[in-house]
PASEBA-1860 file (N, C-alpha, C; in nm, 3 decimals):
! residues 247
1> MKLTILGS> 10.474/10.923/9.355/10.479/10.796/9.426/10.585/10.802/9.536 ~ 10.562/10.724/9.640/10.661/10.707/9.746/10.676/10.559/9.775 ~ 10.801/10.513/9.785/10.831/10.374/9.817/10.893/10.367/9.955 ~ 10.841/10.277/10.039/10.901/10.249/10.169/10.955/10.107/10.166 ~ 11.082/10.092/10.202/11.145/9.960/10.207/11.119/9.902/10.345 ~ 11.023/9.813/10.355/10.993/9.749/10.484/11.085/9.631/10.510 ~ 11.114/9.555/10.406/11.205/9.441/10.417/11.282/9.424/10.288 ~ 11.414/9.432/10.295/11.499/9.425/10.176/11.586/9.300/10.175
9> GDAFSSGA> 11.558/9.206/10.266/11.646/9.091/10.281/11.611/8.975/10.190 ~ 11.696/8.873/10.195/11.673/8.749/10.122/11.602/8.650/10.214 ~ 11.594/8.524/10.172/11.525/8.422/10.252/11.595/8.395/10.385 ~ 11.722/8.435/10.396/11.801/8.405/10.516/11.824/8.530/10.601 ~ 11.756/8.640/10.567/11.773/8.766/10.639/11.920/8.807/10.647 ~ 11.991/8.789/10.537/12.132/8.830/10.531/12.145/8.977/10.569 ~ 12.252/9.007/10.643/12.273/9.144/10.688/12.169/9.192/10.788 ~ 12.099/9.098/10.851/11.992/9.128/10.947/11.876/9.204/10.885
17> RLPSCYAL> 11.865/9.200/10.752/11.752/9.263/10.684/11.631/9.169/10.689 ~ 11.512/9.228/10.700/11.390/9.150/10.702/11.355/9.103/10.560 ~ 11.283/8.991/10.548/11.247/8.941/10.415/11.157/9.038/10.338 ~ 11.142/9.009/10.211/11.086/9.100/10.112/10.949/9.157/10.148 ~ 10.942/9.290/10.154/10.814/9.361/10.167/10.838/9.509/10.140 ~ 10.751/9.566/10.057/10.766/9.707/10.017/10.628/9.771/10.016 ~ 10.624/9.900/10.048/10.498/9.974/10.046/10.509/10.084/9.941 ~ 10.408/10.092/9.855/10.405/10.192/9.749/10.279/10.275/9.767
25> ESGDHRIL> 10.295/10.406/9.763/10.178/10.491/9.779/10.186/10.612/9.688 ~ 10.069/10.663/9.656/10.056/10.786/9.579/9.927/10.853/9.623 ~ 9.938/10.965/9.693/9.820/11.027/9.750/9.753/10.934/9.848 ~ 9.624/10.909/9.829/9.549/10.821/9.918/9.553/10.675/9.875 ~ 9.628/10.643/9.770/9.636/10.507/9.720/9.760/10.440/9.779 ~ 9.740/10.326/9.848/9.849/10.259/9.917/9.838/10.109/9.897 ~ 9.950/10.046/9.858/9.951/9.901/9.843/10.081/9.846/9.902 ~ 10.077/9.718/9.937/10.198/9.645/9.974/10.240/9.558/9.857
33> IDCGPAIL> 10.370/9.546/9.838/10.426/9.459/9.735/10.510/9.354/9.806 ~ 10.469/9.231/9.794/10.524/9.116/9.867/10.495/9.129/10.016 ~ 10.499/9.014/10.082/10.457/9.010/10.223/10.535/8.897/10.291 ~ 10.663/8.923/10.315/10.749/8.824/10.378/10.706/8.793/10.520 ~ 10.762/8.687/10.581/10.714/8.640/10.710/10.734/8.736/10.826 ~ 10.815/8.840/10.808/10.833/8.939/10.915/10.751/9.064/10.891 ~ 10.639/9.050/10.820/10.559/9.168/10.785/10.514/9.248/10.906 ~ 10.472/9.182/11.013/10.420/9.258/11.127/10.529/9.339/11.197
41> PALKRAGL> 10.646/9.281/11.232/10.750/9.367/11.288/10.798/9.474/11.191 ~ 10.797/9.443/11.060/10.839/9.543/10.962/10.746/9.664/10.965 ~ 10.615/9.639/10.968/10.520/9.750/10.975/10.533/9.826/11.106 ~ 10.549/9.752/11.216/10.558/9.819/11.346/10.684/9.905/11.356 ~ 10.796/9.856/11.302/10.919/9.937/11.302/10.899/10.067/11.227 ~ 10.821/10.061/11.119/10.797/10.179/11.037/10.684/10.266/11.090 ~ 10.619/10.223/11.200/10.509/10.299/11.256/10.385/10.298/11.169 ~ 10.363/10.188/11.096/10.253/10.179/11.001/10.155/10.070/11.044
49> SGNRYSHI> 10.030/10.089/11.011/9.927/9.990/11.036/9.893/9.918/10.906 ~ 9.874/9.787/10.915/9.831/9.713/10.797/9.697/9.759/10.743 ~ 9.618/9.823/10.827/9.487/9.871/10.784/9.497/9.984/10.681 ~ 9.616/10.041/10.665/9.635/10.147/10.564/9.625/10.093/10.422 ~ 9.646/9.963/10.404/9.667/9.907/10.271/9.545/9.828/10.224 ~ 9.494/9.866/10.109/9.374/9.802/10.056/9.408/9.680/9.970 ~ 9.530/9.674/9.917/9.570/9.567/9.827/9.712/9.521/9.861 ~ 9.737/9.393/9.844/9.872/9.337/9.855/9.900/9.262/9.725
57> VISHLHGD> 10.010/9.297/9.659/10.049/9.234/9.533/10.169/9.143/9.560 ~ 10.158/9.016/9.523/10.263/8.918/9.548/10.333/8.883/9.416 ~ 10.467/8.891/9.417/10.542/8.865/9.294/10.552/8.716/9.263 ~ 10.571/8.634/9.367/10.580/8.489/9.345/10.560/8.416/9.477 ~ 10.537/8.285/9.466/10.492/8.209/9.582/10.604/8.133/9.652 ~ 10.708/8.206/9.689/10.809/8.155/9.780/10.785/8.217/9.917 ~ 10.820/8.141/10.022/10.786/8.181/10.157/10.838/8.318/10.198 ~ 10.958/8.355/10.151/11.012/8.485/10.193/10.942/8.601/10.123
65> HFAGLPFF> 10.849/8.571/10.032/10.774/8.675/9.962/10.624/8.675/9.991 ~ 10.570/8.562/10.040/10.426/8.563/10.067/10.386/8.502/10.202 ~ 10.480/8.442/10.277/10.442/8.370/10.399/10.405/8.461/10.515 ~ 10.413/8.591/10.496/10.362/8.682/10.599/10.211/8.701/10.592 ~ 10.148/8.653/10.483/10.005/8.677/10.469/9.921/8.618/10.583 ~ 9.946/8.493/10.629/9.866/8.445/10.743/9.878/8.535/10.866 ~ 9.997/8.585/10.894/10.016/8.674/11.009/9.942/8.806/10.988 ~ 9.953/8.859/10.865/9.884/8.984/10.832/9.734/8.968/10.850
73> LIDAMFPS> 9.679/8.855/10.806/9.534/8.834/10.810/9.482/8.812/10.952 ~ 9.557/8.738/11.035/9.506/8.720/11.172/9.523/8.849/11.253 ~ 9.625/8.928/11.220/9.637/9.059/11.284/9.518/9.146/11.245 ~ 9.478/9.140/11.117/9.363/9.218/11.072/9.235/9.173/11.142 ~ 9.225/9.043/11.171/9.104/8.988/11.235/9.094/9.027/11.382 ~ 9.208/9.033/11.451/9.203/9.049/11.596/9.257/9.185/11.642 ~ 9.388/9.204/11.664/9.427/9.332/11.725/9.398/9.455/11.640 ~ 9.411/9.443/11.507/9.389/9.562/11.423/9.242/9.586/11.390
81> KRQEPLTL> 9.157/9.483/11.411/9.012/9.497/11.394/8.976/9.562/11.259 ~ 9.034/9.509/11.155/9.010/9.563/11.021/8.862/9.549/10.984 ~ 8.810/9.651/10.914/8.674/9.645/10.863/8.667/9.672/10.712 ~ 8.770/9.735/10.658/8.770/9.766/10.515/8.812/9.643/10.435 ~ 8.760/9.626/10.312/8.797/9.511/10.229/8.947/9.505/10.202 ~ 8.997/9.384/10.182/9.136/9.360/10.148/9.140/9.271/10.025 ~ 9.223/9.309/9.928/9.236/9.231/9.805/9.380/9.182/9.792 ~ 9.395/9.052/9.773/9.525/8.989/9.753/9.540/8.955/9.605
89> IGPPGLEV> 9.650/8.998/9.547/9.673/8.983/9.403/9.804/8.911/9.383 ~ 9.804/8.809/9.298/9.928/8.736/9.275/9.914/8.637/9.163 ~ 10.013/8.551/9.148/10.012/8.452/9.040/9.898/8.351/9.059 ~ 9.861/8.281/8.952/9.764/8.173/8.965/9.806/8.075/9.075 ~ 9.712/8.036/9.159/9.741/7.945/9.269/9.761/8.013/9.403 ~ 9.757/8.147/9.406/9.781/8.218/9.532/9.681/8.176/9.639 ~ 9.553/8.173/9.607/9.453/8.144/9.710/9.470/8.003/9.766 ~ 9.496/7.905/9.679/9.515/7.767/9.724/9.639/7.756/9.811
97> RLRLAFEV> 9.749/7.817/9.768/9.874/7.809/9.844/9.859/7.878/9.980 ~ 9.789/7.989/9.983/9.769/8.060/10.109/9.684/7.977/10.205 ~ 9.581/7.912/10.154/9.498/7.828/10.240/9.581/7.715/10.301 ~ 9.670/7.654/10.221/9.756/7.549/10.272/9.848/7.602/10.382 ~ 9.905/7.721/10.359/9.994/7.780/10.459/9.918/7.809/10.588 ~ 9.797/7.860/10.575/9.714/7.890/10.690/9.688/7.763/10.772 ~ 9.654/7.655/10.703/9.621/7.532/10.773/9.741/7.473/10.845 ~ 9.860/7.494/10.792/9.982/7.448/10.859/10.008/7.530/10.985
105> MYPRMSDT> 9.993/7.662/10.974/10.032/7.749/11.085/9.919/7.775/11.183 ~ 9.797/7.794/11.133/9.683/7.826/11.218/9.560/7.749/11.170 ~ 9.551/7.621/11.201/9.439/7.539/11.153/9.304/7.603/11.183 ~ 9.216/7.597/11.081/9.079/7.647/11.083/9.069/7.800/11.077 ~ 9.182/7.870/11.090/9.173/8.016/11.092/9.129/8.072/10.957 ~ 9.160/8.002/10.848/9.121/8.055/10.717/8.969/8.056/10.700 ~ 8.898/7.978/10.783/8.752/7.974/10.776/8.685/8.054/10.887 ~ 8.765/8.119/10.971/8.708/8.199/11.079/8.642/8.324/11.024
113> ERKYDLHF> 8.528/8.361/11.079/8.455/8.479/11.030/8.540/8.605/11.046 ~ 8.539/8.687/10.941/8.611/8.814/10.943/8.512/8.930/10.942 ~ 8.555/9.043/10.992/8.475/9.165/10.986/8.504/9.243/10.858 ~ 8.589/9.189/10.773/8.623/9.255/10.647/8.612/9.152/10.535 ~ 8.584/9.200/10.415/8.578/9.113/10.299/8.719/9.088/10.245 ~ 8.747/8.964/10.209/8.876/8.926/10.154/8.855/8.877/10.011 ~ 8.929/8.937/9.918/8.916/8.904/9.776/9.051/8.860/9.720 ~ 9.045/8.775/9.619/9.165/8.729/9.550/9.154/8.762/9.402
121> IEIEKETP> 9.264/8.807/9.345/9.272/8.828/9.201/9.399/8.761/9.151 ~ 9.385/8.673/9.053/9.501/8.612/8.988/9.542/8.699/8.871 ~ 9.664/8.748/8.876/9.712/8.835/8.769/9.776/8.750/8.660 ~ 9.736/8.775/8.538/9.790/8.702/8.423/9.904/8.781/8.362 ~ 10.001/8.711/8.307/10.118/8.778/8.251/10.080/8.870/8.136 ~ 10.141/8.988/8.137/10.131/9.088/8.031/9.986/9.131/8.005 ~ 9.905/9.128/8.110/9.767/9.174/8.103/9.749/9.283/8.208 ~ 9.753/9.411/8.169/9.745/9.519/8.268/9.621/9.509/8.356
129> LDVAGFRV> 9.639/9.541/8.483/9.533/9.532/8.582/9.534/9.660/8.664 ~ 9.418/9.721/8.683/9.408/9.841/8.765/9.393/9.802/8.911 ~ 9.488/9.848/8.992/9.496/9.809/9.133/9.512/9.935/9.218 ~ 9.407/9.975/9.289/9.415/10.084/9.386/9.483/10.208/9.329 ~ 9.445/10.247/9.209/9.500/10.366/9.149/9.627/10.345/9.069 ~ 9.680/10.224/9.068/9.800/10.191/8.991/9.761/10.095/8.878 ~ 9.827/10.108/8.764/9.813/10.008/8.659/9.931/9.913/8.671 ~ 9.901/9.785/8.694/10.004/9.685/8.721/10.010/9.586/8.604
137> TAYEVDHY> 10.132/9.562/8.557/10.154/9.463/8.453/10.260/9.365/8.501 ~ 10.230/9.237/8.488/10.321/9.131/8.532/10.392/9.070/8.411 ~ 10.520/9.045/8.427/10.601/8.979/8.324/10.662/8.853/8.386 ~ 10.643/8.740/8.319/10.694/8.616/8.376/10.846/8.614/8.371 ~ 10.907/8.567/8.479/11.053/8.561/8.488/11.097/8.419/8.523 ~ 11.227/8.400/8.531/11.286/8.266/8.542/11.321/8.237/8.688 ~ 11.222/8.186/8.762/11.243/8.161/8.905/11.140/8.058/8.948 ~ 11.179/7.934/8.965/11.083/7.828/8.995/11.022/7.848/9.133
145> SGAPSYAL> 10.888/7.850/9.138/10.818/7.863/9.266/10.691/7.778/9.269 ~ 10.676/7.687/9.174/10.557/7.604/9.169/10.438/7.675/9.107 ~ 10.457/7.796/9.061/10.357/7.878/8.995/10.434/7.982/8.915 ~ 10.371/8.054/8.825/10.445/8.159/8.755/10.505/8.259/8.853 ~ 10.628/8.301/8.826/10.693/8.406/8.904/10.699/8.532/8.818 ~ 10.675/8.646/8.880/10.658/8.768/8.803/10.755/8.878/8.845 ~ 10.797/8.956/8.746/10.843/9.093/8.768/10.723/9.183/8.745 ~ 10.718/9.295/8.814/10.598/9.378/8.817/10.629/9.523/8.780
153> RFERGDKI> 10.540/9.581/8.703/10.554/9.720/8.660/10.430/9.796/8.705 ~ 10.451/9.904/8.782/10.343/9.984/8.838/10.347/10.123/8.774 ~ 10.235/10.164/8.718/10.227/10.293/8.652/10.115/10.376/8.714 ~ 10.145/10.503/8.736/10.042/10.597/8.782/10.078/10.734/8.727 ~ 9.990/10.791/8.647/10.022/10.918/8.582/10.144/10.901/8.495 ~ 10.241/10.988/8.512/10.364/10.979/8.432/10.478/10.910/8.506 ~ 10.447/10.843/8.618/10.549/10.776/8.697/10.541/10.624/8.681 ~ 10.660/10.560/8.681/10.668/10.415/8.667/10.763/10.360/8.773
161> FAFSGDSG> 10.713/10.264/8.849/10.796/10.188/8.942/10.800/10.043/8.896 ~ 10.918/9.984/8.891/10.933/9.846/8.847/11.001/9.764/8.956 ~ 10.964/9.636/8.963/11.020/9.544/9.062/11.050/9.412/8.992 ~ 11.172/9.365/9.005/11.213/9.244/8.934/11.158/9.116/8.996 ~ 11.110/9.122/9.123/11.088/8.997/9.193/11.221/8.923/9.201 ~ 11.217/8.791/9.206/11.339/8.710/9.201/11.346/8.644/9.064 ~ 11.467/8.638/9.007/11.477/8.577/8.874/11.621/8.557/8.834 ~ 11.646/8.450/8.757/11.766/8.445/8.677/11.749/8.543/8.561
169> WTDNLIRV> 11.857/8.564/8.485/11.847/8.665/8.380/11.749/8.620/8.271 ~ 11.662/8.712/8.230/11.571/8.695/8.118/11.546/8.832/8.058 ~ 11.522/8.837/7.928/11.499/8.967/7.865/11.372/9.036/7.913 ~ 11.281/8.963/7.977/11.165/9.028/8.036/11.203/9.127/8.146 ~ 11.321/9.108/8.205/11.367/9.205/8.305/11.398/9.340/8.241 ~ 11.436/9.339/8.115/11.454/9.464/8.042/11.318/9.526/8.014 ~ 11.223/9.445/7.971/11.091/9.497/7.936/11.023/9.563/8.056 ~ 11.033/9.500/8.172/10.963/9.556/8.288/11.030/9.684/8.338
177> GQGADLYL> 11.160/9.696/8.317/11.232/9.812/8.369/11.249/9.926/8.273 ~ 11.213/9.908/8.147/11.238/10.009/8.045/11.172/10.142/8.081 ~ 11.254/10.245/8.096/11.203/10.378/8.122/11.147/10.400/8.261 ~ 11.164/10.303/8.352/11.110/10.318/8.488/11.181/10.431/8.562 ~ 11.105/10.505/8.639/11.165/10.610/8.723/11.249/10.548/8.834 ~ 11.206/10.433/8.884/11.284/10.355/8.980/11.262/10.208/8.952 ~ 11.371/10.133/8.944/11.365/9.988/8.921/11.432/9.921/9.038 ~ 11.353/9.848/9.116/11.402/9.773/9.232/11.438/9.633/9.185
185> MECYQFDL> 11.567/9.599/9.187/11.613/9.472/9.131/11.679/9.386/9.237 ~ 11.636/9.261/9.243/11.707/9.168/9.332/11.848/9.149/9.279 ~ 11.943/9.143/9.371/12.085/9.130/9.334/12.149/9.036/9.434 ~ 12.120/8.909/9.419/12.151/8.812/9.522/12.301/8.790/9.540 ~ 12.374/8.785/9.431/12.517/8.761/9.437/12.593/8.869/9.360 ~ 12.722/8.879/9.388/12.805/8.976/9.317/12.843/8.923/9.179 ~ 12.902/8.802/9.175/12.943/8.746/9.046/12.926/8.594/9.039 ~ 12.862/8.534/9.140/12.838/8.391/9.141/12.707/8.362/9.068
193> DLPMHLTY> 12.717/8.306/8.949/12.598/8.281/8.868/12.515/8.168/8.926 ~ 12.387/8.195/8.945/12.290/8.095/8.989/12.171/8.101/8.893 ~ 12.110/7.987/8.861/12.006/7.989/8.758/11.881/8.067/8.796 ~ 11.856/8.086/8.926/11.730/8.148/8.969/11.746/8.288/9.026 ~ 11.867/8.344/9.022/11.890/8.475/9.082/11.982/8.560/8.995 ~ 11.981/8.691/9.026/12.063/8.786/8.952/12.194/8.815/9.025 ~ 12.291/8.857/8.949/12.419/8.900/9.004/12.442/9.047/8.968 ~ 12.522/9.112/9.048/12.558/9.250/9.018/12.628/9.259/8.883
201> KRIDSEFH> 12.717/9.168/8.855/12.791/9.172/8.730/12.697/9.165/8.610 ~ 12.595/9.078/8.617/12.503/9.066/8.504/12.414/9.190/8.492 ~ 12.364/9.238/8.604/12.284/9.360/8.599/12.365/9.474/8.538 ~ 12.490/9.487/8.582/12.572/9.598/8.534/12.602/9.584/8.385 ~ 12.617/9.461/8.337/12.642/9.442/8.195/12.520/9.477/8.110 ~ 12.401/9.478/8.171/12.277/9.509/8.100/12.225/9.649/8.134 ~ 12.305/9.728/8.203/12.259/9.857/8.255/12.197/9.944/8.147 ~ 12.265/9.961/8.036/12.215/10.050/7.931/12.094/9.991/7.861
209> AIGAKKIM> 12.091/9.860/7.844/11.976/9.794/7.781/11.851/9.810/7.868 ~ 11.867/9.801/7.999/11.753/9.813/8.090/11.690/9.951/8.077 ~ 11.770/10.054/8.078/11.721/10.188/8.049/11.632/10.249/8.156 ~ 11.645/10.206/8.281/11.571/10.269/8.390/11.643/10.396/8.434 ~ 11.567/10.492/8.486/11.627/10.617/8.530/11.709/10.598/8.658 ~ 11.660/10.512/8.747/11.733/10.475/8.868/11.714/10.326/8.892 ~ 11.820/10.261/8.941/11.812/10.121/8.979/11.853/10.110/9.126 ~ 11.771/10.039/9.203/11.804/10.011/9.343/11.818/9.861/9.360
217> LTHMADAM> 11.925/9.819/9.425/11.955/9.678/9.446/11.901/9.631/9.580 ~ 11.839/9.511/9.581/11.778/9.457/9.702/11.796/9.306/9.705 ~ 11.747/9.240/9.813/11.748/9.093/9.822/11.891/9.039/9.805 ~ 11.984/9.091/9.884/12.126/9.060/9.869/12.172/8.958/9.972 ~ 12.248/8.859/9.927/12.310/8.761/10.016/12.431/8.824/10.086 ~ 12.481/8.755/10.188/12.597/8.809/10.261/12.716/8.834/10.170 ~ 12.737/8.745/10.072/12.851/8.762/9.981/12.837/8.888/9.898 ~ 12.715/8.923/9.861/12.693/9.048/9.788/12.708/9.168/9.881
225> LAKLDQVD> 12.655/9.159/10.000/12.667/9.269/10.095/12.813/9.299/10.129 ~ 12.896/9.196/10.126/13.038/9.215/10.156/13.111/9.292/10.047 ~ 13.049/9.306/9.931/13.115/9.374/9.819/13.044/9.503/9.778 ~ 12.969/9.561/9.868/12.898/9.684/9.833/12.993/9.797/9.797 ~ 13.117/9.790/9.848/13.212/9.896/9.814/13.255/9.889/9.667 ~ 13.221/9.780/9.598/13.254/9.767/9.456/13.136/9.801/9.365 ~ 13.026/9.841/9.422/12.908/9.880/9.345/12.924/10.023/9.296 ~ 12.893/10.048/9.171/12.904/10.181/9.111/12.793/10.270/9.166
233> SSRYLIAD> 12.827/10.359/9.257/12.726/10.441/9.323/12.667/10.547/9.231 ~ 12.731/10.570/9.116/12.672/10.663/9.019/12.558/10.598/8.942 ~ 12.549/10.464/8.949/12.444/10.391/8.877/12.338/10.332/8.969 ~ 12.377/10.295/9.092/12.290/10.213/9.175/12.270/10.271/9.314 ~ 12.148/10.255/9.364/12.117/10.277/9.504/12.112/10.141/9.573 ~ 12.131/10.140/9.703/12.129/10.016/9.781/12.012/10.022/9.877 ~ 11.923/9.923/9.868/11.807/9.918/9.956/11.847/9.877/10.097 ~ 11.780/9.932/10.195/11.794/9.889/10.334/11.661/9.911/10.403
241> DGMTLSI> 11.635/9.831/10.504/11.507/9.839/10.574/11.486/9.978/10.633 ~ 11.365/10.029/10.617/11.329/10.158/10.673/11.347/10.276/10.580 ~ 11.411/10.256/10.465/11.431/10.365/10.372/11.299/10.407/10.307 ~ 11.287/10.536/10.275/11.178/10.585/10.193/11.235/10.665/10.077 ~ 11.172/10.654/9.962/11.217/10.725/9.842/11.099/10.785/9.770 ~ 11.116/10.905/9.719/11.017/10.964/9.629/11.051/10.920/9.487 ~ 10.949/10.885/9.414/10.967/10.839/9.276/10.911/10.944/9.181
END
């Protein structure tokens, strides 16, 4: 597997990082994970076309994680001239929420004829789903978004990639990361406890329980970015836009 960090930022683009978006690939199988509102510049910076990706998996329905979908879809309709099917996968309510977002930003565009088929799949918690060569399992986490919010576990062959999404601490974060070759964890604050987000101090206190082979920290606020020199580099990698990693 290979992971490309297209956007590692929070909702406020702290540190000038773009909002959440990641590309995961293995051989000819390629998917996007989350689709923040800067998806098009993120792909262009990386020299990538959205037409490469057959599936987009959304962790939860907050704007910094899914509001790039209308931009992605109109790009597919017009300049990119997509013809291959596209499947959007996410929590229950994804299709309805996306239609609402489309109508706010581009009225009637959601009903405009496309040259490609668009499909939706609602992923249910703890029910494995085969997605473009990956087996994906969603675990519900503690992050209010008006729909279930998920941490996601991707398996292919003997490799496991895990993504926490956004969440306050819950033991499901251990379950999704157990034995992962790489665990991408949001780390919004250093030690300021918030009910809907993780802190470095809490992640570090659970390091051995999590049991991932590597942990990479992402989705960091300015206060967390200011303390990167206090992060244990023997335990953690730091995500930044444009990075690629082999898993």
